[in-house]
Structure formats: structure tokens, C-alpha cells
N, C-alpha and C positions, 0 to 999 in steps of 0.2 A: 166076261165083260160084254155089255151090249154094244152092238155095232152103232157107229155114228150115222145118224139119219140126216139126209139132205133133202130139202123140199123144193119143188119147182112149180111155178105157175106158168102154164103153157097155153098159147092160143088154141081155140077149140078145134081148128082143122089141121093143126101141125102134126104130121106123122114122123118128123125127122128127129125131134128133140129126145124122146125116150131112148131110141136105139143108140144115139150118140152119147148120151149121158151114161147109159149102162156100160158102154165101151170104156169110158174115161174114169169111172168110179173104181177106186182100188179096193182090194180085199179089206174087210173091216168097216165098210160103209154100205148103207142101203139107200136107195133113191126112191122118192115118192112124188106123185104128181097130182095136181088139180087143174082142171080146165077152167080157163077164164070165160067171161061172158061176152060174146060178140056174134053178130049175125052177118048176113051178106055172103058174098062169094069168097070163101076162104082161099088164101094164097094168091088172089088176084091183085093187080095194081089198082084196080078200081075199088073205091070205098075204103081205102087204107085208113084215112083220117077218122071216118066214122067208127070203124072197128076198134081203132086205138082208143078213142074216147069212151066207147062202151066198156072196154077193159078197165080203163082208169076209174070210171064211175063205180064199177062193181068189184074193184080189186080188194078192198078191205074185207068184204064178206067172203071172197074166195080164199084170201090169205088166212082168215080165221078158221075156215074149214080145214085147210092144210095144216094149220097149227095144232089140230087135234091129234095128229100123228106124233107131235112133239119132236120136230126136226131141230137140229142144231142151228140151222140157217134156212131162210126162205129166199128163193131166187126168182126174180122176174125174168122169165126166159123169153124175152122179146125185145130186141134192140130198138125197133122203130117206135115203140111207145115212148121211149126217152126222147126221140126226135120230135114227137108231138108235144111233150111236156116242156122242153127247154130246161136250161140249167137250174134256175131257181125252183121251178115246180117239181122237177125230179128230186131235188134235195128234200123238198117239203114232203113229197110222197114217201120217200124212204123213211123219214122220221116218223110220219103218221102211221105207217104199217108196222114198223118196229114197236111203236108205243101201243098200238091196238092189240098186237099178238104177244108182246113180251119176248119176241124172238128176233135176232138180227135179220135185217132185210137188206138184200143187195139187188142191183139190177145188172142185166147183161152189159149194158153200156158202161155203168160204173166199174164193172169188172174189167172191161177193156182198158179203162184209164188206169186201174190198179196194176194190170199186167204190164202196160207200157212203162209205168213208173218202175216196176220191179226189174225190167230188162233195160232200164235207163234209155228209153227211146222217146224222142220228141218230134221226130219227123217220119211220117209214114206214107206209104202208097196204099190206097183204099180201093177195094173192089166190092160191088154190091149186086144183088139180084133185083134191085128196086127200079122204079121208074126214074126218069131224069129228075123230076121234082124231089122225090124222096132221097135220091143220091145227093142232091145239093143240100138238103136239110141235114143229112148225116155228116157231110163235110163241114157245114157251119157249126154243128154241135161239137164236133171235135175241136174246131178252131176256138170256140167259146171257152173250152177248157185248156187252151194253151198248146194244143197239138198242131203242128204244122203239117199240112197235107201237100206232099210233094207231087202227087199224081193221084188221079181218081178216074175210075172207069166202072162200067156196069155191063151186065149180061144183056146181050141183044136177043130179041125174039122170045121173051119170056111170056108164056101164056099162063103159067101158074108156078109160083116159086117152089111149091112143094113137089113139083114134078122134075125139078132140076137134079143133076147128077154130080157126084164128086169130081168126075172128069171135067165137067164144065167149070166147076169151081177152081180146079187146078189150072185150066187154061186161062181163066180170068186172072188168077194170081200172077201167072207168067206175064200176061199182057199189061197189067197195071204197074208192074215193078219198074223203077227207074234207079239209076245209080245214086241219086241224092237221097233216096228213102233209106232210113235205117232199118225198117221192118215193113212187112206187108200185113195189112189188116183186112180180113174178109168179113164184112158186116152181114148180119142176118142169121138167126138160128134156124130159120126154115130151110136154108140152102145147105145141103150136106157138105161138110168140109173136113171132118176130123181125120178121115182115112188118107187124105192127101197132104196134110200139113207137114209131115216129116219129109216127104218127097220134095215138096216145094222148098223147104229149107235147104235141103241138100243141093237142089238144082240152082237156087238163087244165091246161096251163100249168106243168108241173113235170116233172122227170126221171122216166123210167120205165125200169126195168131188169128183165130176167128172168134166170133161172138160166143160160139159154143165152147171152145177150148178155154177162153178167158173166164166164162162164168163158172165152169166146173173147177178150174184152178182156184178161183177166188172163193168159191164155196168151201173147198177143202181148207184153204188158208183160214177163213173166218171160223170154221168149225174146229180148227186146231189139229187137222189131220196132216201128218208130215210124210206119209208114204209117197214114194216116187211112182210116177206113171210113165212107162216107156212106150215109144212108138208113135207118139202124137205131138212131137215138137219139143224144142228145148225149153219152153216155158215150164214144163212139168219136171225137169230134171233137178231143179233146185227148189225144194219145198220150204226154204227158210222164209222169214219175214222180209218185207221190203224195208 
């Protein structure tokens, strides 16, 4: 039987996504990547909007290239693009890419919403590696989808998101958590997170998801893969439908 193929559209300068997705993909799946089109200083807070809009403009052609691999699902592996789009435009993009490729298309942010629904969470603490402006935009996008943000915080002194470490992500998760939050969400697939999710859950006593963990969990769900993935948080322990 052929392995289930999962496809990911990745920002051009992102070195984090492939290693994390490989770690999360269970036996019986293979993962495949296409770089999106964007210029400028990758990983920098400066120029984020321009890079996002470039990716949006070229996304259909990039998705069609990835579709040649015939994956079961295509994933937009970039959370902040959804913050540029907003609720209605993100939904329209998902429909357009799925129609153009004939393959289910999901976003990292949409996967976060699906994961929160799956674990029955409506109130989160949010941590980001973004600038203050983009952190506010992420909070507003969650709220537009009916998610209450009990606390929000961001990494300080970020020179490049892609130079961040799992330990800094762990410290951020600890810092943003508050008792009112039902779960902690770490936004941004460029910030390495997956190796500290289970430790954070153990230390905080509540679910912790990241953009990376949510998008792989949702890709497996959409592709019909029911295998459990251990060591990366409770989200993966129940592979049933929401």
C-alpha cells in the first residue's frame, strides 16, 4: 500500500518546518514541501506584510506545483499569512486553492481552530515570536473566530524568528499562561516548538498546541490517517474526528 503523502507550502527562508514535520509524521506517511514566493529579509519583523502578500499572490501556482506529488492534503505552513488575509479572505483562499488543485487545502491557522474545537477549548493564552503589531493581529484573528484570548505575550529581543530556540518557546509558554486559560497556543511555524510541547503540558497541567503541531494533526485528520503520535502533546493522542 502506498504511503499517505502530505504536502506543505513553506515560506522561502524557513528552516524550522521540515525538521518539525518529519518528527511529527507517523509511519505510513511521507511529507513533501514547496517553497512559496517572497523576498526581503526572511524571518525579520520588518517587511512581514509585504512577504505575506507576495506569498498570497503566488500561492496558487506554488500549490499546483506541489499538487504534482499527489498529496492527500496541502497545508499552508505559515500562520501569519492568515492574519494578513482576515477571516473572509482566508476562507476564500482555502476554497480557491482546493478548487484549483483538486486537493483538500488547509491553513496552519485553520488547523489551530480545528485543534481547539477538538479539545473543546474556547479560551487560550497566546505566545508569539512576532512584533507587537503582528501579535495584536493574531489575537484579533482568534477573537474574530470566537476564541477568547485570556492572555497574550511575545518573545522579546527577536532579531530573526528563525534563530529562536525551543527553550525560548518553552519559557514563552510558561510566561503567557494564566489560570483562566484552558490551553496555551504558541503561534508561528518558524519558531521551533514541538520538542517542548509535552514538557509544557506536564508543567502547566493543560493542553499546549503550536501552529506546527496543529497543522500536522489536522493534515493527518484530513488525510484520514489515524495513527497516534506520542511525545508531542495530548492533541495527538486521540486521532478520532472532532
